[in-house]
Backbone and ligand atoms as CSV (ligand in chain L), in Angstrom:
chain,resi,resn,atom,element,x,y,z
A,1,MET,N,N,31.840,46.154,128.389
A,1,MET,CA,C,31.938,47.236,127.534
A,1,MET,C,C,32.822,48.394,127.737
A,2,LYS,N,N,33.606,48.568,126.916
A,2,LYS,CA,C,34.659,49.649,127.436
A,2,LYS,C,C,34.389,50.955,126.560
A,3,LEU,N,N,34.044,51.883,127.342
A,3,LEU,CA,C,33.640,53.139,126.658
A,3,LEU,C,C,34.447,54.359,127.175
A,4,ILE,N,N,34.774,55.205,126.207
A,4,ILE,CA,C,35.365,56.529,126.649
A,4,ILE,C,C,34.227,57.623,126.479
A,5,LEU,N,N,33.960,58.394,127.377
A,5,LEU,CA,C,33.086,59.603,127.366
A,5,LEU,C,C,33.853,60.743,127.352
A,6,PHE,N,N,33.644,61.461,126.040
A,6,PHE,CA,C,34.722,62.536,125.673
A,6,PHE,C,C,33.785,63.681,125.622
A,7,GLY,N,N,34.534,64.827,125.894
A,7,GLY,CA,C,33.908,66.248,125.626
A,7,GLY,C,C,34.502,67.295,126.413
A,8,PRO,N,N,34.228,68.461,126.038
A,8,PRO,CA,C,34.963,69.603,126.788
A,8,PRO,C,C,34.403,69.766,128.172
A,9,PRO,N,N,35.036,70.553,129.041
A,9,PRO,CA,C,34.515,70.799,130.389
A,9,PRO,C,C,33.293,71.305,130.327
A,10,GLY,N,N,32.289,70.921,131.195
A,10,GLY,CA,C,30.922,71.350,131.103
A,10,GLY,C,C,29.981,70.543,130.331
A,11,ALA,N,N,30.652,69.514,129.615
A,11,ALA,CA,C,29.763,69.084,128.361
A,11,ALA,C,C,28.648,67.983,129.005
A,12,GLY,N,N,29.002,67.637,130.364
A,12,GLY,CA,C,27.882,66.762,131.011
A,12,GLY,C,C,28.422,65.303,130.994
A,13,LYS,N,N,29.844,65.067,130.959
A,13,LYS,CA,C,30.211,63.631,130.965
A,13,LYS,C,C,29.801,62.959,132.316
A,14,GLY,N,N,30.194,63.625,133.513
A,14,GLY,CA,C,29.680,63.130,134.797
A,14,GLY,C,C,28.293,62.723,134.929
A,15,THR,N,N,27.379,63.647,134.474
A,15,THR,CA,C,26.008,63.365,134.603
A,15,THR,C,C,25.566,62.301,133.654
A,16,GLN,N,N,26.032,62.258,132.452
A,16,GLN,CA,C,25.697,61.052,131.565
A,16,GLN,C,C,26.344,59.831,132.086
A,17,ALA,N,N,27.643,59.910,132.525
A,17,ALA,CA,C,28.295,58.684,132.999
A,17,ALA,C,C,27.641,58.043,134.026
A,18,ASP,N,N,26.896,58.808,135.106
A,18,ASP,CA,C,26.064,58.236,136.079
A,18,ASP,C,C,24.803,57.484,135.691
A,19,LYS,N,N,24.194,57.952,134.625
A,19,LYS,CA,C,23.085,57.590,133.894
A,19,LYS,C,C,23.501,55.943,133.207
A,20,ILE,N,N,24.575,56.313,132.433
A,20,ILE,CA,C,25.193,54.843,131.873
A,20,ILE,C,C,25.361,53.896,132.805
A,21,LYS,N,N,26.157,54.244,134.007
A,21,LYS,CA,C,26.519,53.491,134.936
A,21,LYS,C,C,25.238,52.630,135.515
A,22,SER,N,N,24.132,53.456,135.839
A,22,SER,CA,C,22.896,52.730,136.515
A,22,SER,C,C,22.261,51.918,135.517
A,23,HIS,N,N,22.040,52.394,134.257
A,23,HIS,CA,C,21.344,51.712,133.190
A,23,HIS,C,C,21.945,50.364,132.941
A,24,TYR,N,N,23.199,50.459,132.536
A,24,TYR,CA,C,23.970,49.308,132.019
A,24,TYR,C,C,24.844,48.558,132.885
A,25,ASP,N,N,24.816,49.099,134.421
A,25,ASP,CA,C,25.681,48.361,135.291
A,25,ASP,C,C,27.110,48.439,134.936
A,26,ILE,N,N,27.723,49.441,134.458
A,26,ILE,CA,C,29.023,49.548,133.976
A,26,ILE,C,C,29.681,50.550,135.031
A,27,PRO,N,N,30.894,50.372,135.500
A,27,PRO,CA,C,31.541,51.181,136.548
A,27,PRO,C,C,31.960,52.576,135.800
A,28,HIS,N,N,31.935,53.525,136.704
A,28,HIS,CA,C,32.300,54.807,135.969
A,28,HIS,C,C,33.737,55.134,136.634
A,29,LEU,N,N,34.810,55.584,135.740
A,29,LEU,CA,C,35.979,56.042,136.232
A,29,LEU,C,C,36.263,57.248,135.809
A,30,SER,N,N,36.268,58.094,136.706
A,30,SER,CA,C,36.415,59.512,136.435
A,30,SER,C,C,37.656,60.129,137.103
A,31,THR,N,N,38.720,60.472,136.107
A,31,THR,CA,C,39.977,60.915,136.768
A,31,THR,C,C,39.990,62.076,137.717
A,32,GLY,N,N,38.891,63.041,137.132
A,32,GLY,CA,C,38.925,64.283,138.041
A,32,GLY,C,C,38.312,63.947,139.388
A,33,ASN,N,N,37.305,63.060,139.337
A,33,ASN,CA,C,36.799,62.683,140.833
A,33,ASN,C,C,38.004,61.919,141.708
A,34,ILE,N,N,38.598,61.101,141.001
A,34,ILE,CA,C,39.761,60.690,141.802
A,34,ILE,C,C,40.677,61.499,142.288
A,35,PHE,N,N,41.073,62.623,141.562
A,35,PHE,CA,C,41.991,63.582,141.994
A,35,PHE,C,C,41.365,64.513,143.116
A,36,ARG,N,N,39.952,64.792,142.907
A,36,ARG,CA,C,39.271,65.695,143.865
A,36,ARG,C,C,39.362,64.957,145.260
A,37,TYR,N,N,39.009,63.619,145.150
A,37,TYR,CA,C,38.998,62.738,146.385
A,37,TYR,C,C,40.198,62.797,147.034
A,38,ASN,N,N,41.413,62.631,146.246
A,38,ASN,CA,C,42.615,62.617,146.838
A,38,ASN,C,C,43.056,64.064,147.467
A,39,ILE,N,N,42.593,65.011,146.822
A,39,ILE,CA,C,42.943,66.324,147.310
A,39,ILE,C,C,42.187,66.587,148.791
A,40,LYS,N,N,41.011,66.119,148.762
A,40,LYS,CA,C,40.072,66.311,149.929
A,40,LYS,C,C,40.753,65.532,150.900
A,41,ASN,N,N,41.255,64.368,150.748
A,41,ASN,CA,C,41.674,63.532,151.858
A,41,ASN,C,C,43.249,63.749,152.168
A,42,GLU,N,N,43.740,64.787,151.299
A,42,GLU,CA,C,45.055,65.298,151.672
A,42,GLU,C,C,46.255,64.030,151.510
A,43,THR,N,N,45.846,63.275,150.460
A,43,THR,CA,C,46.900,62.035,150.222
A,43,THR,C,C,48.110,62.632,149.568
A,44,GLU,N,N,49.159,61.667,149.411
A,44,GLU,CA,C,50.442,62.122,148.672
A,44,GLU,C,C,50.000,62.566,147.231
A,45,LEU,N,N,49.045,61.682,146.548
A,45,LEU,CA,C,48.527,62.083,145.219
A,45,LEU,C,C,48.069,63.452,145.282
A,46,GLY,N,N,47.082,63.778,146.064
A,46,GLY,CA,C,46.316,64.963,146.341
A,46,GLY,C,C,47.306,66.170,146.399
A,47,LYS,N,N,48.281,65.834,147.130
A,47,LYS,CA,C,49.189,67.065,147.602
A,47,LYS,C,C,49.904,67.436,146.251
A,48,LYS,N,N,50.142,66.380,145.410
A,48,LYS,CA,C,51.001,66.463,144.252
A,48,LYS,C,C,50.067,67.354,143.187
A,49,VAL,N,N,48.881,67.013,143.123
A,49,VAL,CA,C,48.041,67.578,141.965
A,49,VAL,C,C,47.311,68.730,142.452
A,50,LYS,N,N,47.127,69.140,143.468
A,50,LYS,CA,C,46.216,69.994,143.956
A,50,LYS,C,C,46.565,71.460,143.275
A,51,SER,N,N,47.696,72.012,143.215
A,51,SER,CA,C,47.853,73.369,142.473
A,51,SER,C,C,47.746,73.149,141.150
A,52,ILE,N,N,47.819,72.067,140.579
A,52,ILE,CA,C,47.495,71.841,138.924
A,52,ILE,C,C,46.145,71.941,138.713
A,53,LEU,N,N,45.446,71.195,139.499
A,53,LEU,CA,C,43.858,71.297,139.302
A,53,LEU,C,C,43.299,72.665,139.609
A,54,ASP,N,N,43.937,73.422,140.597
A,54,ASP,CA,C,43.396,74.692,140.975
A,54,ASP,C,C,43.725,75.790,139.875
A,55,ALA,N,N,44.847,75.539,139.079
A,55,ALA,CA,C,45.045,76.215,138.088
A,55,ALA,C,C,44.217,75.972,136.696
A,56,GLY,N,N,43.637,74.726,136.724
A,56,GLY,CA,C,42.939,74.414,135.467
A,56,GLY,C,C,43.921,73.780,134.259
A,57,LYS,N,N,45.082,73.372,135.027
A,57,LYS,CA,C,46.082,72.704,133.932
A,57,LYS,C,C,45.971,71.181,133.891
A,58,LEU,N,N,46.717,70.354,133.359
A,58,LEU,CA,C,46.688,68.940,133.227
A,58,LEU,C,C,47.651,68.409,134.191
A,59,VAL,N,N,47.325,67.247,134.882
A,59,VAL,CA,C,48.255,66.628,135.664
A,59,VAL,C,C,49.147,65.820,134.477
A,60,PRO,N,N,50.629,65.629,135.115
A,60,PRO,CA,C,51.420,65.093,134.046
A,60,PRO,C,C,50.899,63.642,133.474
A,61,ASP,N,N,51.111,63.388,132.334
A,61,ASP,CA,C,50.610,62.023,131.503
A,61,ASP,C,C,50.958,60.924,132.439
A,62,GLU,N,N,52.275,60.868,132.863
A,62,GLU,CA,C,52.853,59.581,133.457
A,62,GLU,C,C,51.785,59.319,134.723
A,63,THR,N,N,51.704,60.386,135.489
A,63,THR,CA,C,50.811,60.255,136.838
A,63,THR,C,C,49.539,59.866,136.498
A,64,VAL,N,N,48.772,60.237,135.374
A,64,VAL,CA,C,47.423,59.965,135.255
A,64,VAL,C,C,47.411,58.569,134.558
A,65,VAL,N,N,48.417,58.098,133.721
A,65,VAL,CA,C,48.378,56.878,133.065
A,65,VAL,C,C,48.730,55.814,134.171
A,66,ASP,N,N,49.568,55.920,134.975
A,66,ASP,CA,C,49.883,54.969,136.084
A,66,ASP,C,C,48.450,54.786,136.860
A,67,LEU,N,N,47.962,55.953,137.197
A,67,LEU,CA,C,46.775,55.710,138.151
A,67,LEU,C,C,45.577,54.994,137.441
A,68,VAL,N,N,45.472,55.222,136.155
A,68,VAL,CA,C,44.327,54.521,135.316
A,68,VAL,C,C,44.548,53.106,135.184
A,69,VAL,N,N,45.805,52.938,134.821
A,69,VAL,CA,C,46.254,51.460,134.609
A,69,VAL,C,C,46.240,50.513,135.733
A,70,ASP,N,N,46.530,51.284,137.078
A,70,ASP,CA,C,46.303,50.376,138.341
A,70,ASP,C,C,44.917,50.266,138.479
A,71,GLU,N,N,44.051,51.265,138.254
A,71,GLU,CA,C,42.602,51.173,138.665
A,71,GLU,C,C,41.815,50.226,137.770
A,72,ILE,N,N,42.075,50.260,136.482
A,72,ILE,CA,C,41.229,49.271,135.725
A,72,ILE,C,C,41.777,47.804,135.884
A,73,GLN,N,N,42.864,47.655,136.478
A,73,GLN,CA,C,43.231,46.091,136.634
A,73,GLN,C,C,42.376,45.616,137.918
A,74,LYS,N,N,41.381,46.442,138.557
A,74,LYS,CA,C,40.792,45.839,139.797
A,74,LYS,C,C,39.764,45.046,139.286
A,75,PRO,N,N,39.236,44.105,140.082
A,75,PRO,CA,C,38.383,43.185,139.723
A,75,PRO,C,C,36.909,43.837,139.147
A,76,GLU,N,N,36.607,44.925,139.879
A,76,GLU,CA,C,35.281,45.597,139.618
A,76,GLU,C,C,35.232,46.082,138.106
A,77,TYR,N,N,36.404,46.269,137.575
A,77,TYR,CA,C,36.375,46.767,136.218
A,77,TYR,C,C,36.594,45.523,135.125
A,78,LYS,N,N,36.639,44.434,135.585
A,78,LYS,CA,C,36.856,43.251,134.657
A,78,LYS,C,C,35.947,43.230,133.366
A,79,ASN,N,N,34.723,43.519,133.744
A,79,ASN,CA,C,33.700,43.524,132.466
A,79,ASN,C,C,33.454,44.855,131.670
A,80,GLY,N,N,34.286,45.746,132.103
A,80,GLY,CA,C,34.349,47.025,131.427
A,80,GLY,C,C,34.239,48.120,132.281
A,81,TYR,N,N,34.214,49.296,131.577
A,81,TYR,CA,C,34.086,50.566,132.384
A,81,TYR,C,C,33.680,51.703,131.495
A,82,ILE,N,N,33.646,52.890,131.892
A,82,ILE,CA,C,33.239,54.061,131.298
A,82,ILE,C,C,34.337,55.226,131.720
A,83,LEU,N,N,35.142,55.367,130.856
A,83,LEU,CA,C,36.259,56.494,131.211
A,83,LEU,C,C,35.800,57.891,130.902
A,84,ASP,N,N,36.039,58.656,131.908
A,84,ASP,CA,C,35.461,59.967,132.034
A,84,ASP,C,C,36.713,60.927,132.351
A,85,GLY,N,N,37.276,61.633,131.335
A,85,GLY,CA,C,38.245,62.695,131.803
A,85,GLY,C,C,39.669,61.955,131.411
A,86,PHE,N,N,39.514,60.648,130.794
A,86,PHE,CA,C,40.911,60.213,130.462
A,86,PHE,C,C,40.367,59.329,129.233
A,87,PRO,N,N,41.382,59.184,128.082
A,87,PRO,CA,C,42.536,60.018,128.003
A,87,PRO,C,C,42.188,61.409,127.465
A,88,ARG,N,N,43.096,62.205,127.928
A,88,ARG,CA,C,42.945,63.712,127.895
A,88,ARG,C,C,44.122,64.404,126.937
A,89,THR,N,N,45.072,63.472,126.489
A,89,THR,CA,C,46.086,64.066,125.693
A,89,THR,C,C,46.455,62.664,124.659
A,90,ILE,N,N,47.223,62.947,123.529
A,90,ILE,CA,C,47.722,62.093,122.659
A,90,ILE,C,C,48.542,60.895,123.287
A,91,PRO,N,N,49.558,61.395,124.155
A,91,PRO,CA,C,50.284,60.306,124.837
A,91,PRO,C,C,49.389,59.538,125.683
A,92,GLN,N,N,48.349,60.130,126.576
A,92,GLN,CA,C,47.595,59.129,127.333
A,92,GLN,C,C,46.943,58.183,126.349
A,93,ALA,N,N,46.279,58.611,125.314
A,93,ALA,CA,C,45.546,57.818,124.403
A,93,ALA,C,C,46.347,56.734,123.950
A,94,GLU,N,N,47.618,57.005,123.429
A,94,GLU,CA,C,48.598,55.908,122.963
A,94,GLU,C,C,48.944,54.928,124.251
A,95,ALA,N,N,49.067,55.474,125.401
A,95,ALA,CA,C,49.278,54.623,126.444
A,95,ALA,C,C,48.251,53.739,126.619
A,96,LEU,N,N,47.032,54.247,126.644
A,96,LEU,CA,C,45.877,53.276,126.972
A,96,LEU,C,C,45.637,52.319,125.928
A,97,ASP,N,N,45.920,52.653,124.797
A,97,ASP,CA,C,45.745,51.787,123.415
A,97,ASP,C,C,46.806,50.657,123.579
A,98,GLU,N,N,47.997,51.087,123.944
A,98,GLU,CA,C,49.118,49.918,123.989
A,98,GLU,C,C,48.976,49.064,125.516
A,99,TYR,N,N,48.261,49.623,126.405
A,99,TYR,CA,C,47.854,48.702,127.428
A,99,TYR,C,C,46.904,47.870,127.059
A,100,LEU,N,N,45.796,48.357,126.458
A,100,LEU,CA,C,44.659,47.404,126.163
A,100,LEU,C,C,45.201,46.424,124.988
A,101,ALA,N,N,45.973,46.919,124.294
A,101,ALA,CA,C,46.681,45.890,123.155
A,101,ALA,C,C,47.385,44.796,123.940
A,102,SER,N,N,48.040,45.082,124.843
A,102,SER,CA,C,48.811,43.992,125.534
A,102,SER,C,C,48.017,43.029,126.294
A,103,LYS,N,N,46.645,43.460,126.566
A,103,LYS,CA,C,45.579,42.499,127.245
A,103,LYS,C,C,44.771,41.927,125.970
A,104,GLU,N,N,45.062,42.130,124.875
A,104,GLU,CA,C,44.280,41.673,123.616
A,104,GLU,C,C,42.962,42.167,123.602
A,105,THR,N,N,42.922,43.319,123.864
A,105,THR,CA,C,41.405,44.142,123.810
A,105,THR,C,C,41.703,45.539,123.410
A,106,SER,N,N,40.446,46.165,123.405
A,106,SER,CA,C,40.456,47.556,122.882
A,106,SER,C,C,39.101,48.243,123.369
A,107,ILE,N,N,39.327,49.624,123.129
A,107,ILE,CA,C,37.860,50.409,123.564
A,107,ILE,C,C,36.848,50.150,122.544
A,108,ASP,N,N,35.501,49.757,122.985
A,108,ASP,CA,C,34.461,49.604,122.122
A,108,ASP,C,C,33.859,50.883,121.471
A,109,LEU,N,N,33.939,51.736,122.226
A,109,LEU,CA,C,33.224,52.970,121.608
A,109,LEU,C,C,33.738,54.226,122.361
A,110,PHE,N,N,33.775,55.302,121.491
A,110,PHE,CA,C,34.161,56.593,121.996
A,110,PHE,C,C,32.806,57.470,121.679
A,111,LEU,N,N,32.433,58.098,122.902
A,111,LEU,CA,C,31.190,58.955,122.679
A,111,LEU,C,C,31.732,60.327,122.978
A,112,ASN,N,N,31.505,61.307,121.837
A,112,ASN,CA,C,31.855,62.427,121.889
A,112,ASN,C,C,30.525,63.380,122.145
A,113,LEU,N,N,30.702,64.070,123.363
A,113,LEU,CA,C,29.338,64.887,123.542
A,113,LEU,C,C,29.834,66.230,123.125
A,114,GLU,N,N,28.775,66.793,122.299
A,114,GLU,CA,C,28.992,68.007,121.414
A,114,GLU,C,C,28.100,69.121,122.102
A,115,VAL,N,N,28.795,70.225,122.649
A,115,VAL,CA,C,28.144,71.356,123.219
A,115,VAL,C,C,28.662,72.474,122.797
A,116,PRO,N,N,27.904,73.654,122.257
A,116,PRO,CA,C,28.532,74.914,122.049
A,116,PRO,C,C,29.264,75.510,123.154
A,117,GLU,N,N,30.458,76.251,122.789
A,117,GLU,CA,C,31.201,76.845,123.855
A,117,GLU,C,C,30.342,77.683,124.784
A,118,GLN,N,N,29.711,78.662,124.385
A,118,GLN,CA,C,29.115,79.593,125.370
A,118,GLN,C,C,28.005,78.759,126.271
A,119,GLU,N,N,27.321,77.655,125.808
A,119,GLU,CA,C,26.616,76.881,126.709
A,119,GLU,C,C,27.327,76.148,127.822
A,120,LEU,N,N,28.799,75.886,127.362
A,120,LEU,CA,C,29.618,75.100,128.355
A,120,LEU,C,C,29.950,76.107,129.436
A,121,ILE,N,N,30.255,77.268,129.296
A,121,ILE,CA,C,30.490,78.417,130.205
A,121,ILE,C,C,29.519,78.576,130.973
A,122,ASP,N,N,28.182,78.815,130.586
A,122,ASP,CA,C,27.044,78.993,131.168
A,122,ASP,C,C,26.725,77.947,132.296
A,123,ARG,N,N,27.012,76.735,131.677
A,123,ARG,CA,C,26.596,75.441,132.655
A,123,ARG,C,C,27.575,75.579,133.795
A,124,ILE,N,N,28.773,75.587,133.544
A,124,ILE,CA,C,29.897,75.472,134.453
A,124,ILE,C,C,29.570,76.638,135.594
A,125,LEU,N,N,29.287,77.880,135.137
A,125,LEU,CA,C,29.158,78.757,136.101
A,125,LEU,C,C,27.836,78.861,136.865
A,126,SER,N,N,26.721,78.150,136.460
A,126,SER,CA,C,25.456,77.892,136.991
A,126,SER,C,C,25.578,76.649,137.873
A,127,ARG,N,N,26.708,75.637,137.654
A,127,ARG,CA,C,26.396,74.413,138.573
A,127,ARG,C,C,26.778,74.525,139.841
A,128,ALA,N,N,27.516,75.546,140.246
A,128,ALA,CA,C,27.874,75.984,141.680
A,128,ALA,C,C,28.283,74.664,142.608
A,129,GLU,N,N,29.033,73.851,142.211
A,129,GLU,CA,C,29.405,72.659,142.960
A,129,GLU,C,C,30.733,73.145,143.886
A,130,GLY,N,N,30.865,74.485,143.782
A,130,GLY,CA,C,31.999,74.734,144.649
A,130,GLY,C,C,33.496,74.404,144.314
A,131,ARG,N,N,33.476,74.157,143.092
A,131,ARG,CA,C,34.907,73.633,142.621
A,131,ARG,C,C,35.789,74.920,142.329
A,132,SER,N,N,36.968,74.772,142.908
A,132,SER,CA,C,37.979,75.796,142.990
A,132,SER,C,C,38.418,76.201,141.411
A,133,ASP,N,N,38.135,75.206,140.467
A,133,ASP,CA,C,38.490,75.570,139.052
A,133,ASP,C,C,37.271,75.879,138.125
A,134,ASP,N,N,36.072,76.386,138.857
A,134,ASP,CA,C,34.848,76.766,138.259
A,134,ASP,C,C,34.760,78.226,138.151
A,135,THR,N,N,35.770,79.018,138.142
A,135,THR,CA,C,35.574,80.502,138.089
A,135,THR,C,C,35.838,80.788,136.584
A,136,PRO,N,N,35.439,82.123,136.162
A,136,PRO,CA,C,35.616,82.438,134.807
A,136,PRO,C,C,36.823,82.218,134.117
A,137,GLU,N,N,38.103,82.517,135.035
A,137,GLU,CA,C,39.320,82.713,134.409
A,137,GLU,C,C,39.876,81.144,134.323
A,138,LYS,N,N,39.431,80.345,135.309
A,138,LYS,CA,C,39.881,79.047,135.250
A,138,LYS,C,C,39.163,78.144,134.083
A,139,ILE,N,N,37.835,78.609,133.946
A,139,ILE,CA,C,37.119,77.995,132.826
A,139,ILE,C,C,37.768,78.252,131.659
A,140,LYS,N,N,38.257,79.560,131.459
A,140,LYS,CA,C,38.886,79.821,130.141
A,140,LYS,C,C,40.111,79.055,129.853
A,141,THR,N,N,40.973,78.908,131.008
A,141,THR,CA,C,42.255,78.097,130.882
A,141,THR,C,C,41.866,76.714,130.471
A,142,ARG,N,N,40.748,76.075,131.213
A,142,ARG,CA,C,40.523,74.669,130.965
A,142,ARG,C,C,40.045,74.428,129.489
A,143,LEU,N,N,39.168,75.675,128.888
A,143,LEU,CA,C,38.808,75.345,127.474
A,143,LEU,C,C,40.019,75.469,126.710
A,144,SER,N,N,41.014,76.242,126.798
A,144,SER,CA,C,42.083,76.420,125.972
A,144,SER,C,C,42.846,75.200,126.142
A,145,VAL,N,N,43.198,74.530,127.274
A,145,VAL,CA,C,43.686,73.278,127.462
A,145,VAL,C,C,43.113,72.173,126.497
A,146,TYR,N,N,41.619,72.246,126.724
A,146,TYR,CA,C,40.921,71.367,125.710
A,146,TYR,C,C,41.110,71.338,124.541
A,147,HIS,N,N,41.104,72.656,123.884
A,147,HIS,CA,C,41.181,72.845,122.465
A,147,HIS,C,C,42.691,72.259,122.019
A,148,ASN,N,N,43.665,72.769,122.894
A,148,ASN,CA,C,44.943,72.598,122.288
A,148,ASN,C,C,45.548,71.111,122.564
A,149,GLU,N,N,45.292,70.411,123.914
A,149,GLU,CA,C,45.848,69.175,124.179
A,149,GLU,C,C,44.738,68.092,124.196
A,150,THR,N,N,43.503,68.213,124.313
A,150,THR,CA,C,42.666,67.301,124.195
A,150,THR,C,C,41.814,66.951,123.107
A,151,ALA,N,N,41.367,68.032,122.423
A,151,ALA,CA,C,40.523,67.807,121.141
A,151,ALA,C,C,41.318,66.786,120.281
A,152,PRO,N,N,42.612,66.994,120.005
A,152,PRO,CA,C,43.235,65.978,119.092
A,152,PRO,C,C,42.951,64.547,119.297
A,153,VAL,N,N,42.499,64.134,120.655
A,153,VAL,CA,C,42.390,62.823,121.057
A,153,VAL,C,C,41.065,62.287,120.191
A,154,LEU,N,N,40.136,63.183,119.829
A,154,LEU,CA,C,39.016,62.691,119.074
A,154,LEU,C,C,39.568,62.237,117.771
A,155,ASN,N,N,40.248,63.092,117.177
A,155,ASN,CA,C,40.801,62.670,115.800
A,155,ASN,C,C,41.525,61.392,115.899
A,156,HIS,N,N,42.155,61.016,116.880
A,156,HIS,CA,C,42.868,59.866,117.088
A,156,HIS,C,C,41.914,58.597,117.106
A,157,TYR,N,N,40.945,58.678,117.790
A,157,TYR,CA,C,40.096,57.746,117.802
A,157,TYR,C,C,39.066,57.677,116.514
A,158,GLU,N,N,38.846,58.815,115.915
A,158,GLU,CA,C,38.148,58.905,114.566
A,158,GLU,C,C,38.855,58.019,113.530
A,159,LYS,N,N,40.088,58.114,113.699
A,159,LYS,CA,C,40.975,57.310,112.768
A,159,LYS,C,C,40.835,55.732,112.981
A,160,LYS,N,N,40.466,55.516,114.258
A,160,LYS,CA,C,40.170,54.065,114.298
A,160,LYS,C,C,38.783,53.690,114.131
A,161,GLY,N,N,37.963,54.632,113.835
A,161,GLY,CA,C,36.601,54.296,113.587
A,161,GLY,C,C,35.852,54.074,114.671
A,162,LYS,N,N,36.023,54.608,115.822
A,162,LYS,CA,C,35.313,54.252,117.137
A,162,LYS,C,C,34.500,55.202,117.592
A,163,VAL,N,N,34.351,56.373,116.804
A,163,VAL,CA,C,33.564,57.611,117.294
A,163,VAL,C,C,32.329,57.580,117.156
A,164,GLN,N,N,31.337,57.966,118.065
A,164,GLN,CA,C,29.704,58.397,117.779
A,164,GLN,C,C,29.815,59.712,118.376
A,165,LYS,N,N,29.311,60.685,117.529
A,165,LYS,CA,C,28.985,62.096,118.076
A,165,LYS,C,C,27.552,61.987,118.620
A,166,ILE,N,N,27.513,62.618,119.835
A,166,ILE,CA,C,26.371,62.728,120.644
A,166,ILE,C,C,26.044,64.146,120.815
A,167,ASP,N,N,24.711,64.706,120.275
A,167,ASP,CA,C,24.312,65.969,120.419
A,167,ASP,C,C,24.222,66.072,121.941
A,168,GLY,N,N,24.944,67.034,122.640
A,168,GLY,CA,C,25.074,67.128,124.143
A,168,GLY,C,C,23.912,68.336,124.492
A,169,VAL,N,N,23.022,68.910,123.671
A,169,VAL,CA,C,22.243,69.908,124.021
A,169,VAL,C,C,20.916,69.218,124.138
A,170,GLY,N,N,20.163,69.748,125.347
A,170,GLY,CA,C,18.813,69.084,125.561
A,170,GLY,C,C,18.548,68.748,126.828
A,171,SER,N,N,17.425,68.153,127.137
A,171,SER,CA,C,17.398,67.789,128.672
A,171,SER,C,C,18.284,66.541,128.862
A,172,ILE,N,N,18.559,66.287,130.228
A,172,ILE,CA,C,19.481,65.085,130.505
A,172,ILE,C,C,19.046,63.796,129.876
A,173,ASP,N,N,17.671,63.527,129.953
A,173,ASP,CA,C,17.100,62.368,129.385
A,173,ASP,C,C,17.307,62.343,127.926
A,174,ASP,N,N,16.888,63.313,127.320
A,174,ASP,CA,C,17.120,63.486,125.844
A,174,ASP,C,C,18.432,63.109,125.484
A,175,ILE,N,N,19.519,63.537,126.045
A,175,ILE,CA,C,20.761,63.220,125.695
A,175,ILE,C,C,21.078,61.757,126.050
A,176,PHE,N,N,20.704,61.293,127.118
A,176,PHE,CA,C,20.919,59.862,127.618
A,176,PHE,C,C,20.167,59.114,126.529
A,177,GLY,N,N,19.193,59.461,126.151
A,177,GLY,CA,C,18.306,58.701,124.906
A,177,GLY,C,C,19.178,58.609,123.892
A,178,ARG,N,N,20.018,59.603,123.277
A,178,ARG,CA,C,20.859,59.507,122.215
A,178,ARG,C,C,22.019,58.546,122.543
A,179,ILE,N,N,22.430,58.686,123.766
A,179,ILE,CA,C,23.568,57.763,124.177
A,179,ILE,C,C,23.239,56.154,124.091
A,180,LYS,N,N,21.946,56.113,124.544
A,180,LYS,CA,C,21.421,54.602,124.754
A,180,LYS,C,C,21.174,54.074,123.064
A,181,ASP,N,N,20.791,54.791,122.070
A,181,ASP,CA,C,20.634,54.571,120.693
A,181,ASP,C,C,22.073,54.130,120.431
A,182,ALA,N,N,23.185,54.974,120.734
A,182,ALA,CA,C,24.430,54.667,120.267
A,182,ALA,C,C,25.040,53.295,120.869
A,183,LEU,N,N,24.702,52.944,121.931
A,183,LEU,CA,C,25.184,51.729,122.861
A,183,LEU,C,C,24.451,50.451,122.327
A,184,ASP,N,N,23.129,50.765,122.099
A,184,ASP,CA,C,22.194,49.615,121.705
A,184,ASP,C,C,22.787,49.269,120.385
A,185,GLU,N,N,23.342,49.840,119.628
A,185,GLU,CA,C,23.575,49.528,118.300
A,185,GLU,C,C,24.961,48.654,118.278
A,186,LEU,N,N,25.797,48.741,119.520
A,186,LEU,CA,C,27.027,47.949,119.562
A,186,LEU,C,C,26.867,46.438,119.469
L,1,ADP,P1,P,36.279,68.919,133.548
L,1,ADP,O1,O,35.940,67.854,132.436
L,1,ADP,O2,O,34.896,69.426,134.046
L,1,ADP,O3,O,37.222,69.912,133.225
L,1,ADP,P2,P,37.526,66.940,135.286
L,1,ADP,O4,O,36.748,66.403,136.489
L,1,ADP,O5,O,37.552,65.854,134.253
L,1,ADP,O6,O,36.884,68.260,134.812
L,1,ADP,O7,O,39.023,67.213,135.503
L,1,ADP,C1,C,39.223,68.130,136.593
L,1,ADP,C2,C,40.942,68.444,136.504
L,1,ADP,O8,O,41.571,67.075,136.850
L,1,ADP,C3,C,41.384,68.792,135.108
L,1,ADP,O9,O,41.138,70.274,134.915
L,1,ADP,C4,C,42.782,68.399,135.253
L,1,ADP,O10,O,43.570,69.312,136.092
L,1,ADP,C5,C,42.690,67.202,136.069
L,1,ADP,N1,N,42.614,66.015,135.241
L,1,ADP,C6,C,41.623,65.054,135.280
L,1,ADP,N2,N,41.807,64.037,134.197
L,1,ADP,C7,C,43.064,64.321,133.812
L,1,ADP,C8,C,43.970,63.721,132.789
L,1,ADP,N3,N,43.503,62.596,132.150
L,1,ADP,N4,N,44.938,64.225,132.523
L,1,ADP,C9,C,45.559,65.366,133.028
L,1,ADP,N5,N,44.791,65.988,133.910
L,1,ADP,C10,C,43.484,65.435,134.371
């Protein structure tokens, strides 16, 4: 199963991806986690993207697309994956669709986690993971990047009839229950 887990910063994509991963045994591919891992380990990629993540802006499409396409060709992803944080722009979505089409496959489902804006801000400020982009000013930048560049990706997959909306408010288990209902329908 190939899933896209979509939603604004703070929507709970990482939390729900972990639950989907353990329940359905599908690997979780988070571009944000990959970038943070590379920054922490001071790799070439990490050095290239650090200031971008710190500012709450987007890594260039080409860098992210190359990274994801390399990653999903690894054997552990051959039965599917949960994409979290990708695609985040229309060019990224188009590149992904083209790559999958070249392999005669496509995304099975696009889950859109819906959470009101004020709740997003409250959640990010209270999660205290020590992320350098979790300050009020950076959150503002990330939300505006989300509205301008990322939200159109939802429309792109809506046109393809792949989108399931998930109410992202409630307990972690309530939300996961809604995701399970959507996945079990596939
Ligand atoms: P969140 O969803 O909480 O904003 P992520 O962990 O998904 O956080 O991403 C953190 C940061 O990593 C983003 O603000 C951006 O700088 C970078 N990033 C992650 N995925 C992408 C992507 N697909 N395209 C461009 N930049 C990305």
